[in-house]
N, C-alpha and C positions, 0 to 999 in steps of 0.2 A: 530478873534477878539471877535465874539459873544460868542464863547465857553469860552474864557478867562474871559469875563465879567460875564458870568454865574457862573464860578468857584469862582471868587472873591465874588460874591453875596452870594453864598452858604457858603463860609468860613466865611463871615461877620455874617451871621445868626447864624452859629454854635458858633462863638466866643461870640456873644451877649448872647446867651443862657448859655454858660459856665460861663461867668462872673456873670450872674444873679443867677445861682444855687450856685456858689461859695460864693457870697455875702450872700445868704440866709443861707448856711451852717454855715459860720462863725458867723453870727448874732445869730443863735440858740446856738452855742457853748458858745458865750459870755453871752447869756441869762441864760443858765444853770449854768455857773460859778457864775454870780451875784446872781442868785436865791439860790444857795447853801450857799453863804456867808450870804445873808439876813436871811435865815432860821436859820443859826447858831447864828447870832447876836440877833435874836428876841427871843431866848430861855430865859426863866426866871432863876433867881438865888436868893439865899439869902446869907447874910453874905459876900458880895463881899468886902473882905479886901485885899489890895494889899501890899505885903511884898517885899522889895527889898533885893537883895543879901547882906549878911553881908560883911562889908569891912574887909580888912586885918588888920586894926588898932585894937588894943586891947581896944575897947571902951566898957563900961559897958554893958549892955543888948544888945543882938544881934538884937533886933527888931528896925528897922529904919522906921519911918513913910514915906509912899510914898508921902504924901502931902508935898510940898516944903515949908510948913509953917515954919516957924520957923526960924526965925531969926538966929541968929548966929550959930545955931547948926551946921552947916557943918564944923565948925571950921577948921582949918587947911587946908587951901589951896585948897578948892574946889574939894577934891577927889571924892565927891559924883557924880559929873558929868561924871565920867569915868566908872560907873557901866555898865557892859556888859548886854544887854537884855537877859532875861532868855530863854532857849530853852530846853524842856524836852519832853519825850514821856511816854505814859502809855499803859499798856496792861494787860488784855483785855479791850475793850471799852464797852462791854455789858455783864451783868450777867442775866441769866434766872434761878432763884433758886426755886426748889421745896422743901418744908419743911413741916414736920409733925407738926400739931398743938401742941403748948406747948413746942417744942424743940428749941434748940439754935444751930446755925451753924456759922462757921467763914470762910470767903473768903479772898483771898489776891490779891492785885493789884501790878504789877511790874512797878516801876518808874525808869527812867534813865535820868540823867542829861547829856545833849548833849553838854554842854559848858565846856571850860577849865577854869571855874570860879565857885565859890560856888553859890548856888541858894537857896532861901528861898521860899517855896511854901505854900500858905494857902489852907486849905481844909474845904469845907462847904458841906452842904447837903440840899436837898429840896425834898418834897413829901413823904419821908419815915423816917423823923426824929424821929418818935415815936417808930419805930421798929428796927432801925439800929443804932449801936453805933460804932463810929470810934475810932481808937487807939489814935489819937491826931488831933488837928485842925491846926497843922503846921508841916512841914517837912523841914529840912535843909539838903541839899545834898552837898557834897564836889565836886570838879571838876571831871567830868566824872564818878561820883559815881552812882551805881545802888543799889536799895534796894526794899524790899517788904513793902507794906502798907496794914494792915489788918483791916477788919471791921466785926462786929458781927451782925447777924440777930436774934432778939428775936421774935420767931414766935407768932403772935397775934392770934385772933380768925379767923374763916374761912373767906376767901376772897382773892382778888387779889390786889396787891399793886405795885405801880410804882413810881420811884423817880430817883434822880441823886446825884452822888458824884462829886463835882466840885473842880478842882485843879486850882489855879491861882497863877501866879508869874509875877508881873508887868502887862503888857498888854496881856500876854499869858494866855489862858484859855483852859482847857481840861475837858471833861465831861465823866463820866462813867455812862451808863444807867443801872439801876437795876430793874429787875422784880422779884417779890416774889409771888409764888403760894402756898397757904396754903392748905394742904390736911389733912383728918382725918386719925387716926391710924388704920391699918388693913383694908385698902380700899377694897370694894367689886366691885368697878367700877373704870375704868381708862378713862380719857378723853384727847383728844388732838385736837389742832386747828393749822392749818398751812395756810400760804398765799403763792401763787406762787411768785417766786423771782422777776419777772418783775412787780409785783403789790405792792412791798414793798416801792416804792417811787412813789406816785401818785400826780396828779394835784388836787388842791382843787375842790371839786364837783364831782370827779371821783368815780366810784364804785370799791369796793375791794371784789373780790371773795375769799372765804375761804373753806377749807375742814375740817369738824368736824368728828372725829372718837370716838365712844363710845364702850368700851369693858367691858363686864361683867367678872370679875375675879373669878375663883374658882367655875365653874358650870354655867349652863344655866337655871336658874329658871324663869327668866322673871319678870320684875317689872316696874312700872311707875316711871319715874324720871323727875325732874324739871331742865331745863337748863336756867341759868341766863347769859345773854350776857351783856358785858359792853365795852365801849370805854373810856379810860382815858388818860390824858396827864401825863408827868413826874413831874408835880407839885402836882399831887394827885387829880386833879379836874376831875369829872365825866362828860362826854359829851353825853353819850347815854346809855340807859339800855333797856332791853327787856327780857321777860321770855316766856317759852313754856313748855308744858308737853308732854313727849313721852313714849311709851311703848318700852322697850329694852329687847331683849332676845339674849344672845350671843354677837354678834357684830353688830354695825350699823354705817354706814358712809353716810354722805350727805353733799351737798354744800350749802353755805349760803352767800348772798351778803350783804355788809354793805355800807351805804352812807357816803360821807364826805362833804356834802353840807354846814354844819354849822361849819366846822373845819377850823381854821386858819393854816397858815404854821407852821410846827413844828413836833416834835416826839410824837407818840401815841402808845398805845397798844390796841389790841382787845383781850378780855378775855372771857372765858366761864367757868362757875361754874356748876358742875353737883351735884345735891342734891338728895339723895335717902334715904329710911328709914334706919336710923342708921349711916349715914356718908355722906361725900362729897369729891369731887375731883375737881381740877382746872387746867387750862392751859391757857397760853397767848402767844402772839407773837407781835413783834414790827413792826411798819410801820411809814413812814414819808409822810407828806403832804407838797408839794411844792406850791409856789405861782403860780397861773395860769395867772397872768397879763402879757401882752406882753410889753416888754420894747421898748425903743426908737429905738435901733439898729434893732430890728425885724421889726418895721414899715418901717424903711428906706429900709431894704432888700426887703420887700414885695412891696414897691413902685417901686424899681428898677426892680423887677421881672415883675410887671405889665407893666411898660414902655417898657421893653425889649420885652415882648410878643406883645405889640401893634406895635413896630417897626418891629418885625418879620412878623406879619400879613400884614402890609402895604408893606413890602419888597416882600413877597410871591405874593401878588396881583399885585404889579408892575412887577414882574418876569413873571407872567402868562399873563398879558396884553401885555408885550413886545414880548413874544413868539407868541401870537396870531397875533400881527402886523407883525412879521417877516414871519409867514406862509402866511398871506394875500399877502405880497409883492412878495413872491416866486410864489404864484398862479397867480398873475397878470403877472409876467415875462414870465411864461409858456404860 
């Protein structure tokens, strides 16, 4: 009987611990999902115009305002209420472009309509509107149609630029992140910056380690160079700058940490600009800051875990005391 009770107690303790850990695991999963959604929603935009899919009716201009304003406009039998919500995909979602100062380059984005109905997609840009020209501000796709959308980068003066090309159709929004690294012609130095994969998505306030590599191209003469570091968001705003001077001969690699204390949740770049006599080179990489706040479900899970641990502690103490009493009774009988 005692053995059976002990086994039941042991199973009870294990079961409570299992439930607590399971609750904590699922609350963290929910937290991460909510956090990803909130960081997506919080990203900024310009020109957020919503275009609905053109109807099959031969109405004069295919642009139909998404605002339900307007009076009689729907004329004919409420067909507007049957519009299928847009669904489309874009690829790639990130461009990291290296361009020589003064040159022009064109890139293409693949867009595919995933619905069996026409879709009208508005295109806007933020952060890089002064250097990027889009082929149009609106795309109309037939049912299941795929096409390429091109944009042109007009290289400005030296620097690192970051922005977004935003595609919207109804309530659906897709973003393409664009990084532009301007270099001088006939570079004598090359520079690169990289972030470990597991640090490309960090909590607010976390540190980001990076590896910076400097390479002297075409001989090892040795020269003093200036490194300008920058953290920018994809609206073009600068959040951090720093400079230092180093002597480089041949190649040089070193690690450097960046703080995210003052950064809100969202997408950012870390960039490095290498300036040397007669030229410059740049490099940048993307990272994301997620909200570090603990949500309601996480607090509930932590509370359950604490209660479970307390129950386990009292159960273990009770188990130990009971065993001691049992041993004393056995000793008395002997």
